[in-house]
N, C-alpha and C positions, 0 to 999 in steps of 0.2 A: 856281152850278150844281154844283161840287165839294164844297160844305160838307156836304150830308147823308152823303155817302160818307165824308167824314173823321170825322164823328161816329160813325159805325159803327165804323170802325178804332179809334177811341179807346175805345169801349165794349168792344170785343174784347180790349183790352190791359189791362183792369181786372181784378182778381181780388178776392175777398171773404175777410174774415178769419173764421174759425170759433173760437169761445171755448168753453170748458167751465168753468162757475163753481161756486165753493163755495157760493153762495146763490142765491136765485131772481130777484135784482134785475136781473142782466145789465149792470150799470153798469161799464164797463172803467175807471172812475177811482175806485172804491170798495171793490173787493172782490178777492181772490185769485183769479186764473183762469190757465189755460194756453190758448195759441192756436196754430193753425195759420194763419200769415200768408200771404197771397196764395195761398189755395187756389183750385184750379181746379174747374170743374164735375164733379161725379162722384168727387172725390177724397175719400177719408175721412180724417177727422181723429180721432185718439185719444190720450189722455195715456198710455195703457197701453203698456208694452213687453212683451217676451217675459216678463220677471220679474214683471210686474205685471198678470197676467191681467185679471179683472173685479173686483179687490179695490176699486177706488176707484168710488163712485158719485157723480157730480156732481148738483149741484141745478139747473143750467140750461144749456142750449146756446144759443149766440147766433150771428148771422150779422151782422157789421159791414161797413159801407161799400159797400152794396149800390147801385149806380147806380140812379137813379129810373126810368130808362127800362127796366131790367131787370125781368122777371117770374119770379122764382125760387120754388123749393119748398124749403125747408130742412127736413132730416130729423134728427130726433133718435132715435138707435137705443138699444135695451135692451141690445145686447152689443157687444163690442169688434170691430174691423174692420168696422164698419158691417153687422153681420149681425143677424138675428133681428127681432123686431117693431120698429116704428117709428112715430113720429108725425110729421105734417107741419104747416107753416105756410107760406103764401105771402107774398111781399113786396108785390105790388099796389101798387107805387110808394113803399112805404116804404124807408128806407135801412138799417134795422135790423129784425131779427126775434128775439125771445126766447121759448124754450120752456122753462118751468119744470116742476119735478118734478110738482107737482099737475096740470098740463095734460096731462102725457104718461102719467101713471098707471103709473109703473114706473121702474127705474133708468134713469139716463142715463150711457151709456158712451162714445158716438162719435157723429159727426155728419158730414154731407155735404149737398150742394146740387146741384139740377138746373134746367135752364131749363124753364119752362112756356110751351108754344105759345098762339097766340091762340084755339085751341079748348078750352083748359083741360087739354089732355093734356101729359104730360111730353115734352120733346123730347130724344132721347138722342143722344149723339155716340160711339157704341160702347158698350162695356161700362163699368161702373164701374171707376175706376182704384184702385190699391192703397192700403191705409191707410198714412197717414204718422204719425209721432210728432210731438206738439206741438213747436214751435220756439222759443216765447216763454213765459216765466213772468212774469206782472205781479203785483206785490205790492200790498197795501192802501194803502201809502203813494206808489204810482205807479212805483216802481222796476222796470225790466225787465232779465231776464236771458236771454241768448241761450242756448238749449238745443241748437242744431244741432250744435255741435262737442264736446258733453260726452260722455265714455265712458259706459258703462252704469253704472258706480259713482257717479260725480257725478250723473248724471241722476237715479238712484235716490234720492240723498241729498235733491236739491232736490225731487223729486216727493213723497217722503214728508212733508217739511216743509210743501209746499203743501196737500197732501191732507188733512192733519189740523189746519189752523189757518186759519180764516177771515180773520184779522187780521194775518197774517204780514207783517213789514215788514224793510227792509233789516238792523235791528239783530240779526234772528233768524237771518241767514244766516251760515254759518260762513266765516271769514275766507278759507279756501282757494279759496272759490268767487266772491269778489269780482271776479276777473279776468274772469268772465262777464257782468257787469253791463253793460248797452248804455250 
């Protein structure tokens, strides 16, 4: 009798990872990418910081760990802070969505997601939330770096490396940043 209600609460506690990829495959185990882990609906994910406006154009945006009972609309934006034109894709029972450069017909700078109601319209819980900087860098060899506590200088160093090397590995990371490896 209480089980259906428990599943609703379990789903409400789940959040989705939004990734920005250097190639259009969206495979989290084979290419350099940055992520906003546990992103909430309406929360914008961008690798850009104040210093890195729209300099980096990503090849794909992904939405990972989507519960199959959720129907979300993933949005890929052409400008930072989830502004400007965007393209959408719906999960419709899938656990992952990938939107590649060729599909969105323009630069990929940031991403967000929203729930879609049974009538196919977006369900909003208030206005969109502010954009946040990616919190995880994943290298081609699978190594992960925690970006949350990095100051602007260290973040910029890792960001520049990630933005310019599709096959970046642990060996390419400066020794001073090893402490940020997960």
